[in-house]
N, C-alpha and C positions, 0 to 999 in steps of 0.2 A: 348631772342633768343638763342638757343643752340649753343655751340661752334662748330668750324670746326672739332675739335677732336671728339666730341660727334657724329657728323654726320658721320664721317669716321668710327667710331667704329660700329655704327648701320649699316652702309653700308656693312661692312665686314661680319656681322652676316647675314643680309638679302641677301647678294650676294650669299651665299651658300644656305641659307634656301629656297629662292624662285626663284632663277635664274639659278640653275644648269641645264644645257642642256648637256646630255651625248654626248660626242664627238665621231664620228666614228673614229676608230683607225686603220683601215686596210691600210690606206695610210699615212705614217708618213711624216711630213714636213721635207724638207731638213735641216732646222735650228735645229730641234730636232735630226735628224740623226747626224748632225755635233757635237752636244753636247754629244752624246753617241756612238762614232764610234766603241767601243769595243763590242757592243751588236749585236747579230744576229737578223734577222727580227722578229721572234716570241718573243724573249725576249725584244726587243724594244717596240713592241706593248703592251706587258704586263706591262712594266715599265711605259709607258704612262698612262695606267689605274691605276697603283699603285700611280703615281704622282698626278693624278686628285683626287684620293681618299684621299691621305694625305693632299692635299691642302684644300679639303672640310671638312676633319676632324678638321683641324685647325679652320676653320670658325665655325663649329658646337660647338667647345669647348668654343667659346665666347658667346654662346647663353645666358648665365646667365647675361650678360650685359643688356639684355632686361628686367630683373627684377628690375633694379636699378632706373628706370626712371618713372614708373607709378605704381599705385596700381592694383594688379592683384588678381584673385581668387586663392584659394588653389590648385585646380585641374590644372589650367594653370601653376602655379609655379612648381608643381610636374613634369609635362611633360617637361617643359623647362629645369629643373634641370637634368632630365634623359638624355635629348639630349646633354646637355653640358658635363655631366660626360662621356657619351659614346664617344663624340668627343675627349675629353682629353685622354681617354684610347686608342682609336684607333690611335691617333697621336703618342703616345708613342710606341705602338706595331709596327706601320709601320716604325718608326725610328729604332727599333730593327731589323726588316726585312732588312732594308737598310744596317745596320751594319753587320749582320750575313750572308747575302747571297750576295756574290760579283757579281752575275749575275743579281741582281735586283737593279734598280735605282728608287728612289721615289722623286727625285728632278728635274725632267724634266719639261719643260714648253710647252706642246704639243698644247695648244689652239691657233688658229689663232688670229691675232691682232683684227680683227673686232668682233670676238666672245667675246673677253675680253671687248671691248668697249660696246657691247650690254649688257653684264652682268652688267657692272658698271652703265650704264644709267638706266637700269631696277631697279637695287638696289637703286639708288638715288631717283627714283620715289617713291619706297616704304618707304624710309626714310622720304620724304616729307609728305607722308600720315600718318605716325605713330610716328614721332619724338615727344619728349616732348614739351609741351606748345602750339603747333599749329597743331598737328596731331590728328588722331582718338583717342578715349579713350574707356574705359569700354569693353563691350562685343564685340563691333565692332573691336577695336584694337586687342583683344585676338583672335578673329576669323581670322582676316587677318594674324596675325603672325603664328597661328597654321596651316592654309592652306599653307602658304609659307614653314614652316618647314616640313609639311607632303609631299609636292611636292619634296622638296630637298631630303628627306630620301628615298622616293619612287624611284627616279632616281638613287641614289647612291646604293641602294640595288640591283638594276638590274645590275649596273656596277660591283659590287662585285660578283654577280652571273656569269657574263661573264668571269671575271678574273678566278674564280674558275673552270669554264669549260675548259678554255684554258691552265691553269697552269700545266706543266708537272711534277713539283716537288711535291711528295706526301705530304710532310709536309706543303708546302705553299698552296696546294689545300685544305687540311683539314682546315688550318687556315682561308682561304677566305670563305669556306663554313660556318664556324662558324661566321665570320663577317656578312655574309648575313643573317644567322639565327637571329643574334642579331638585325640587321636592320629591319628584318621582324617583330620582336616583337615590336620594337619601332614605326614602321609605324602603326601597328595594335593598339597600345596604343593611338597614336595621333588621328587616325581616329575614334576610339571608343569615345574619348572625344568630338570630333567635332559632331558626330552623337547624342551623349547624350545631349549636352548643347548648341550647336551653329547652328545646322541645323534645319530648320522647319520640324516638324514631319508630 
């Protein structure tokens, strides 16, 4: 039986990959406002978006953990590696934004408690389906993971696009447009593999 640590690591990956639900950010919670009293309303909304993006970049960066537990195809390994590398790069870039732009926060926690619980229980269900020794394997495992990853990237690329549209700083707007373009390409790559090898023609 896999260890609790292993289940937790898989949950962290799948939590982002399959359970991302973009949060409406027009109404900031009082708790979030209390953690960032120095931000005006627009900058607070944007900081919530940056924070969600950074948190999910952290989870995407762990995607390579999925390669350590089961035998996968070369194409599957390639896509998962691209996702993990992208997450690692984006996490570092957002940390730089947080450091270099005093008006931007990437460490907020804007999600309501019940949203967090929903994400966690959904992720744990996926862990039970796909964890080593007792979960799915082979093409079924790969298809499930790729669909989860694709869904996560799809939602995050739209979040990046909304941030880019709202961002008043020209440099950050250009940066976020670039992030969205990279996510668009990653989404297209994942969907192309699903259509080629995992969906019925």
